[in-house]
C-alpha positions as CSV (number, residue, x, y, z in Angstrom):
1,M,0.3,-0.2,-0.3
2,E,2.6,2.5,0.7
3,V,4.3,1.8,-2.8
4,K,0.8,2.8,-4.5
5,I,0.6,5.7,-2.4
6,S,4.1,6.9,-3.2
7,L,3.4,6.2,-6.6
8,W,0.3,8.4,-7.1
9,H,1.8,11.4,-5.1
10,H,5.3,10.9,-7.2
11,Y,3.1,11.8,-10.4
12,L,0.8,14.4,-8.6
13,H,4.2,16.0,-7.2
14,A,5.7,16.1,-11.4
15,I,2.5,17.9,-12.4
16,Q,2.3,20.3,-9.6
17,S,6.0,21.2,-10.1
18,R,4.6,23.1,-13.2
19,E,1.8,25.0,-12.0
20,T,4.1,28.2,-11.4
21,P,5.5,28.1,-15.1
22,K,2.2,27.0,-16.4
23,I,0.5,30.4,-15.0
24,Q,3.9,32.5,-15.5
25,D,3.3,31.1,-19.5
26,Y,-0.6,32.0,-19.4
27,Q,0.0,35.5,-18.2
28,R,2.5,36.5,-20.7
29,A,0.3,35.4,-23.1
30,E,-2.7,37.0,-21.3
31,N,-1.0,40.4,-21.0
32,V,-0.5,39.9,-24.9
33,L,-3.8,39.9,-25.9
34,L,-5.2,42.5,-23.0
35,T,-3.0,44.7,-25.0
36,V,-4.3,44.6,-28.2
37,L,-8.0,44.3,-26.3
38,E,-7.3,47.4,-24.3
39,R,-6.9,49.4,-27.6
40,V,-10.5,47.5,-28.8
41,Q,-11.8,49.4,-26.3
42,E,-10.5,52.8,-27.2
43,L,-11.3,52.3,-30.6
44,D,-15.1,51.6,-29.6
45,S,-15.9,51.4,-25.8
46,R,-19.0,49.2,-26.4
47,F,-16.3,46.8,-25.7
48,Q,-14.8,46.5,-22.8
49,V,-11.7,44.4,-21.4
50,D,-12.1,41.8,-18.4
51,Y,-9.0,42.2,-15.9
52,S,-11.2,39.5,-13.3
53,R,-9.4,36.4,-14.8
54,D,-7.5,35.2,-12.0
55,L,-9.3,32.1,-12.0
56,E,-8.7,31.6,-15.8
57,A,-5.1,31.6,-14.6
58,F,-5.3,29.1,-12.0
59,H,-7.3,26.4,-13.7
60,F,-4.8,26.6,-16.7
61,A,-2.3,25.8,-14.5
62,L,-4.4,22.5,-13.7
63,R,-4.5,21.1,-16.6
64,T,-2.1,19.3,-18.9
65,S,-3.7,19.4,-22.3
66,E,-3.9,22.2,-24.3
67,D,-7.3,22.9,-25.9
68,D,-8.2,26.1,-26.5
69,L,-8.9,29.0,-24.2
70,T,-11.5,31.4,-24.2
71,I,-11.7,34.9,-23.5
72,E,-14.9,37.2,-23.3
73,V,-15.3,40.8,-24.3
74,P,-17.7,42.2,-22.2
75,L,-20.4,44.6,-23.9
76,W,-20.9,47.4,-22.3
77,V,-24.3,47.7,-21.7
78,N,-27.1,47.3,-19.3
79,S,-28.4,43.6,-20.0
80,D,-31.1,43.9,-18.2
81,A,-32.4,47.3,-19.8
82,L,-32.7,44.5,-22.8
83,L,-35.5,42.8,-24.2
84,V,-34.4,39.5,-24.1
85,Q,-36.5,36.9,-25.8
86,E,-36.7,33.5,-26.2
87,A,-36.6,32.0,-29.4
88,R,-38.7,29.7,-30.1
89,D,-39.1,29.2,-34.0
90,G,-35.5,29.2,-35.0
91,G,-34.6,28.1,-38.4
92,L,-33.0,24.2,-39.4
93,E,-29.6,25.9,-38.3
94,E,-31.1,27.1,-35.1
95,R,-32.6,23.7,-34.4
96,G,-29.5,22.0,-34.9
97,L,-27.6,24.0,-32.6
98,R,-30.0,23.9,-29.8
99,E,-29.5,20.5,-29.7
100,N,-26.0,20.3,-28.5
101,L,-26.4,23.3,-25.8
102,P,-26.6,23.2,-22.2
103,S,-29.7,25.3,-22.0
104,P,-32.2,24.6,-24.7
105,A,-33.6,28.0,-24.9
106,S,-31.5,30.8,-27.5
107,Y,-32.5,34.2,-27.2
108,S,-32.7,37.7,-29.3
109,L,-31.7,41.2,-27.8
110,G,-34.4,43.7,-28.2
111,V,-34.2,47.4,-27.8
112,P,-37.1,48.2,-25.8
113,W,-39.1,51.4,-27.1
114,D,-39.3,53.3,-23.3
115,V,-35.4,52.9,-22.5
116,A,-33.3,55.9,-22.9
117,G,-29.3,55.5,-22.7
118,L,-29.4,52.2,-25.5
119,E,-28.4,55.1,-28.5
120,R,-25.1,53.4,-29.0
121,W,-26.5,50.0,-29.7
122,M,-28.4,51.1,-32.3
123,T,-26.1,51.9,-35.1
124,E,-26.2,50.1,-37.9
125,D,-22.8,48.5,-37.5
126,V,-24.7,46.2,-34.8
127,F,-28.6,46.7,-34.9
128,S,-31.0,45.7,-37.3
129,P,-34.7,47.9,-36.9
130,S,-37.8,46.3,-36.8
131,K,-41.2,47.1,-37.3
132,S,-42.2,44.7,-33.9
133,P,-44.9,46.8,-31.0
134,E,-42.3,45.8,-28.3
135,C,-39.0,47.0,-29.5
136,Q,-37.6,48.9,-31.8
137,G,-35.3,46.2,-33.1
138,Y,-32.4,44.0,-32.4
139,I,-29.2,43.5,-31.7
140,L,-27.0,40.8,-34.2
141,P,-24.4,39.0,-32.6
142,S,-23.4,38.7,-36.3
143,K,-23.2,42.3,-36.7
144,V,-21.4,42.5,-33.3
145,L,-18.6,39.7,-34.4
146,R,-18.1,41.5,-37.7
147,R,-17.5,44.8,-36.1
148,L,-15.5,43.1,-32.9
149,K,-13.4,41.3,-36.2
150,E,-12.6,44.7,-37.7
151,L,-11.9,46.3,-34.5
152,L,-9.3,43.2,-33.4
153,V,-7.9,44.0,-36.9
154,A,-7.6,47.7,-36.3
155,A,-5.6,47.2,-32.6
156,I,-3.3,44.5,-33.7
157,V,-2.0,46.6,-36.9
158,H,-1.6,49.8,-34.2
159,C,-0.3,47.4,-31.6
160,K,2.7,46.0,-33.8
161,H,3.0,49.7,-35.3
162,H,4.2,51.0,-32.2
163,C,5.6,48.2,-30.5
164,L,3.2,47.6,-27.3
165,I,3.5,43.7,-28.7
166,M,6.8,42.0,-29.8
167,P,7.1,40.5,-33.2
168,G,6.2,37.4,-33.5
169,S,3.8,37.1,-30.4
170,L,0.5,36.9,-32.0
171,N,-0.8,35.0,-35.0
172,A,-4.0,36.8,-36.2
173,A,-4.4,34.3,-39.5
174,N,-7.5,32.6,-38.1
175,L,-9.2,35.4,-38.1
176,K,-10.7,35.0,-41.3
177,E,-12.5,32.0,-39.9
178,E,-16.1,32.8,-39.9
179,D,-17.4,31.2,-36.8
180,L,-19.2,32.0,-33.6
181,H,-15.8,33.3,-32.4
182,M,-12.7,34.5,-33.0
183,S,-9.3,32.8,-32.9
184,L,-6.1,34.3,-31.9
185,L,-2.7,32.4,-31.6
186,V,-0.9,33.8,-28.8
187,S,3.0,33.4,-28.0
188,S,3.4,32.5,-23.8
189,G,7.4,32.6,-24.6
190,W,8.3,29.0,-25.6
191,R,4.7,27.3,-27.3
192,M,1.7,29.2,-28.7
193,I,-1.7,29.3,-26.8
194,R,-4.9,29.4,-28.7
195,F,-7.7,31.7,-27.5
196,N,-10.9,32.0,-28.6
197,I,-12.5,35.4,-28.7
198,I,-16.1,35.8,-27.8
199,P,-18.5,38.9,-27.1
200,V,-20.7,38.5,-24.3
201,L,-23.4,40.3,-22.9
202,K,-22.6,39.9,-18.7
203,K,-25.6,38.7,-15.7
204,N,-28.7,39.1,-17.1
205,H,-30.9,38.3,-14.0
206,K,-34.3,37.5,-15.7
207,I,-32.7,33.9,-17.9
208,L,-31.3,31.6,-15.8
209,H,-34.0,29.0,-14.9
210,L,-31.5,25.9,-13.9
211,Q,-32.9,22.2,-14.6
212,R,-31.9,21.3,-11.0
213,K,-34.7,20.4,-9.0
214,Q,-32.2,20.7,-5.9
215,L,-28.9,22.3,-5.6
216,A,-26.3,20.3,-4.5
217,G,-26.2,20.6,0.1
218,E,-22.5,19.9,-0.4
219,F,-22.0,23.0,-1.7
220,P,-20.7,25.3,1.4
221,D,-23.0,28.2,2.7
222,D,-25.8,28.0,-0.1
223,S,-22.7,28.7,-2.8
224,L,-24.8,27.3,-5.6
225,E,-27.9,29.7,-5.1
226,K,-25.6,32.6,-4.7
227,I,-24.0,32.1,-8.1
228,Q,-27.2,31.3,-9.7
229,R,-28.8,34.6,-8.7
230,Q,-26.1,36.6,-10.0
231,G,-27.6,35.5,-13.0
232,A,-26.7,34.5,-16.7
233,D,-23.9,35.7,-19.4
234,L,-25.0,35.4,-23.0
235,I,-23.3,34.7,-25.9
236,P,-23.9,34.1,-29.5
237,S,-25.6,30.5,-31.1
238,S,-25.8,32.0,-34.6
239,S,-26.0,35.4,-36.8
240,H,-29.5,36.4,-35.6
241,H,-29.9,34.5,-31.6
242,W,-27.7,34.3,-28.7
243,R,-27.2,31.3,-25.8
244,I,-26.6,31.3,-22.5
245,S,-23.4,30.3,-21.2
246,T,-22.2,28.3,-18.5
247,D,-18.4,28.7,-18.8
248,N,-18.2,31.6,-15.5
249,L,-21.1,29.7,-13.3
250,I,-18.5,26.6,-13.8
251,T,-15.4,28.2,-13.1
252,K,-16.7,29.7,-10.1
253,L,-17.8,25.9,-8.9
254,L,-14.6,24.6,-9.8
255,S,-13.3,27.3,-7.3
256,I,-15.4,26.8,-4.4
257,V,-14.6,22.9,-4.8
258,G,-10.6,24.1,-4.9
259,S,-11.5,25.5,-1.0
260,L,-12.6,22.2,0.5
261,K,-10.3,20.6,2.2
262,G,-9.2,16.9,0.6
263,H,-7.7,16.4,-2.8
264,R,-10.8,17.5,-5.5
265,L,-8.7,19.0,-7.7
266,D,-5.6,16.7,-7.5
267,S,-7.8,14.4,-8.9
268,L,-8.5,16.0,-11.7
269,S,-4.8,17.3,-12.4
270,I,-3.9,13.4,-12.4
271,L,-7.4,12.8,-14.5
272,D,-6.3,15.5,-17.3
273,R,-2.8,14.6,-17.0
274,V,-3.4,10.7,-18.2
275,N,-6.4,11.8,-20.9
276,N,-4.0,14.3,-22.3
277,E,-0.4,11.8,-22.1
278,G,-2.4,8.4,-22.4
279,W,-5.9,8.6,-24.3
280,R,-4.8,11.5,-26.0
281,E,-1.6,10.1,-26.8
282,G,-0.1,13.4,-26.2
283,G,-3.1,15.4,-27.4
284,K,-2.6,14.1,-30.5
285,K,-5.8,12.6,-31.0
286,A,-9.1,14.0,-30.4
287,G,-11.2,12.9,-27.0
288,L,-12.1,13.6,-23.3
289,T,-11.7,17.0,-22.7
290,F,-10.7,19.7,-19.5
291,D,-14.3,20.3,-19.4
292,H,-15.6,17.4,-19.6
293,L,-13.4,15.8,-16.6
294,K,-14.3,19.3,-14.4
295,M,-18.2,18.2,-15.0
296,V,-16.7,14.7,-13.8
297,L,-15.5,16.4,-10.6
298,L,-18.3,18.8,-9.6
299,W,-20.8,15.4,-9.8
300,A,-18.1,13.7,-7.5
301,T,-18.2,16.9,-5.0
302,E,-22.0,16.5,-5.1
303,L,-21.9,12.4,-4.6
304,F,-19.1,12.4,-2.9
305,P,-20.4,14.0,0.0
306,S,-17.8,13.1,3.3
307,P,-14.5,14.4,3.8
308,E,-13.2,10.9,4.3
309,D,-13.9,10.6,0.4
310,W,-11.0,13.1,-0.5
311,S,-8.9,12.2,2.6
312,D,-6.5,10.0,0.1
313,L,-5.5,11.1,-3.3
314,E,-5.5,7.5,-4.8
315,S,-9.2,6.7,-3.4
316,S,-10.2,10.3,-4.4
317,V,-9.4,9.6,-7.9
318,Y,-11.4,7.0,-8.4
319,R,-14.4,9.2,-7.4
320,L,-14.3,10.4,-10.4
321,L,-13.2,7.4,-12.2
322,V,-16.8,5.6,-11.3
323,I,-18.6,8.8,-12.5
324,L,-16.4,8.7,-15.7
325,L,-16.7,5.6,-16.3
326,C,-20.4,5.3,-15.9
327,C,-20.9,8.3,-18.6
328,L,-19.0,6.6,-20.7
329,A,-21.0,2.9,-20.5
330,T,-24.4,5.2,-20.7
331,K,-22.9,7.0,-23.2
332,K,-24.3,10.2,-21.2
333,L,-22.1,12.9,-19.1
334,P,-25.4,15.4,-17.5
335,H,-24.5,19.2,-17.7
336,F,-24.0,19.5,-13.6
337,L,-26.1,23.1,-13.9
338,F,-28.8,21.5,-16.4
339,P,-28.7,17.6,-16.1
340,Q,-30.8,17.3,-19.2
341,H,-28.5,18.0,-21.7
342,N,-25.9,15.7,-22.7
343,L,-22.0,17.1,-22.8
344,F,-21.4,14.2,-24.6
345,Q,-23.9,14.5,-27.4
346,G,-22.7,15.6,-30.7
347,Q,-19.0,15.5,-30.0
348,G,-18.1,12.9,-32.2
349,L,-16.0,10.9,-29.6
350,D,-15.7,6.9,-29.9
351,L,-17.1,6.5,-26.4
352,N,-16.8,2.7,-26.5
353,S,-12.9,3.1,-27.3
354,L,-12.8,5.6,-24.3
355,Y,-14.4,3.5,-21.9
356,Q,-12.0,0.6,-22.8
357,Q,-9.0,2.8,-21.9
358,V,-10.4,4.6,-18.9
359,E,-11.5,1.0,-17.5
360,Q,-7.6,-0.6,-18.3
361,F,-6.6,2.4,-16.1
362,A,-9.1,1.8,-13.3
363,G,-8.2,-1.9,-13.4
364,Q,-4.0,-1.1,-13.2
365,P,-3.3,2.4,-12.9
366,E,0.2,1.9,-12.0
367,Q,0.8,1.2,-15.8
368,F,0.0,5.2,-16.6
369,L,1.4,6.4,-13.6
370,K,4.6,7.2,-15.3
371,I,6.9,10.4,-15.4
372,H,9.2,8.6,-17.4
373,V,8.7,6.1,-20.2
374,T,11.6,3.8,-18.7
375,H,9.2,3.5,-15.5
376,L,7.7,-0.1,-15.3
377,F,5.6,-0.9,-12.4
378,S,3.9,-4.6,-11.9
379,S,0.5,-4.7,-11.3
380,S,-2.5,-7.2,-11.0
381,P,-5.7,-6.1,-12.4
382,R,-8.0,-4.9,-9.5
383,I,-11.5,-6.1,-10.8
384,D,-12.2,-8.5,-13.0
385,N,-14.3,-8.2,-16.6
386,G,-18.2,-7.7,-16.9
387,I,-18.1,-3.8,-14.2
388,K,-19.7,-2.7,-17.8
389,A,-23.0,-4.2,-17.5
390,F,-23.0,-2.9,-13.9
391,L,-22.3,0.4,-15.0
392,Q,-25.1,0.5,-17.5
393,L,-27.8,0.2,-14.8
394,P,-27.9,4.1,-14.7
395,A,-29.3,4.5,-18.4
396,N,-32.4,3.2,-17.5
397,N,-33.4,3.6,-14.3
398,Q,-31.8,7.4,-13.3
399,T,-32.6,6.1,-9.3
400,Y,-29.3,4.2,-9.7
401,W,-27.1,7.7,-10.5
402,D,-26.8,7.6,-6.4
403,T,-24.3,7.9,-3.6
404,A,-25.0,3.9,-2.9
405,Y,-24.7,2.8,-6.4
406,F,-21.9,4.6,-7.1
407,D,-20.3,3.3,-3.6
408,V,-20.7,0.2,-4.5
409,L,-18.6,0.3,-7.8
410,L,-16.1,1.6,-4.9
411,D,-15.9,-1.0,-3.0
412,K,-15.5,-3.4,-6.2
413,F,-12.3,-1.1,-6.6
414,Q,-11.4,-1.7,-3.2
415,V,-11.0,2.3,-2.9
416,Y,-14.5,2.6,-0.1
417,N,-12.8,3.5,3.1
418,I,-16.3,5.2,4.7
419,Q,-16.8,4.5,8.0
420,D,-20.4,6.1,8.0
421,K,-23.1,3.2,8.9
422,D,-26.0,4.8,6.9
423,R,-24.0,5.2,3.9
424,I,-22.8,1.5,4.4
425,S,-26.2,0.2,4.9
426,A,-27.4,2.5,1.8
427,M,-24.3,0.5,0.2
428,Q,-25.4,-2.9,0.9
429,N,-28.9,-2.3,-0.4
430,I,-28.0,-1.5,-4.1
431,F,-25.3,-4.1,-3.8
432,L,-28.4,-6.7,-3.0
433,K,-30.5,-5.4,-5.4
434,T,-28.4,-5.5,-8.6
435,K,-27.5,-9.1,-7.4
436,K,-31.2,-9.8,-7.6
437,L,-31.3,-8.4,-11.8
438,E,-27.9,-10.3,-12.0
439,N,-29.3,-13.6,-11.3
440,S,-32.9,-12.8,-12.5
441,S,-31.3,-12.3,-15.9
442,S,-29.1,-15.3,-15.9
């Protein structure tokens, strides 16, 4: 057992040794981008610079993967003064977009007839007039994106001409792409980081209606309810409509998780490293993203409420693993705030192949916890074949999406370590129920 513990901590230490340099890398790249965005704001004050990005730097340091990062450009407008209307009759393109979004709704942003102070948002470059009796017209994402793109090009030229950014520190070739965001490659000193730049309407307090019937009680001081009351951000979903973005809400929730005692964030870092280096072959293959794993951690925080669950590093990682395995087996990863939305839907992932890789890691993790290719570890499988059938149960009966069910899985992987009598009893009851199902189906 001592060898296993030292191995897990040795692997974690190797990850953490890179955290400070990675934060510095991120900040260097971010400084380049903020310099450009400051010029954008000087050219058009409707587009603001968001300096409150400390959490993004921290989360960048947690991850091994180098997937795209998002930087939001807030629109300088009172979001609650706008008329936010749900789009009920979108076209084919719009319906297709809705299927893959956390919130099923998309919205139009209207300028009401009787509200002053919105004149700057009624100019031709961002506004489309309407004969609607409810509003004077709409702020269109396509026009906002086009205007922001023009400003970015002008700002980059200005910054390069006045030597405000170093030669080679920014590659704007992808600005030519037509999308719901704009991509820039920014140098961190020794590598390029891709930022997706998205205009965002901040904190509308009228539209966030979460699909959770009950928010998790394991988060301290009603923090989930407080975050919900802050409102939702809107980002482009099509040329005419906007959608709710949960990125900031999830980032804040992850920060709360990081403030709790135990190895929650350590587990996330380890799985992300294994995912990137092992399952995605150094980032060469498509597969699970850091965002997928963040959602798994949030579910694990809710489903495993005891400090005992997170006191041991190895056992903590398995709290995430049993949930991830279940999601891959059932082909559904529920969004933490909108559980009806499946984060695997529309991703084009080979979930069967991913399941095999994750199960292999769960069965013999020592083979993956290598700091160097010359490291060799011998171990025996922790579990026999046939666990996938057990993992399929929540697909047919959502009552299995419960702590007791996942406790059975932890027990199968020999990492249960819980002393609470009520929880042990609940786990045993689920185990007996599943045994009856196995017997009746055989």
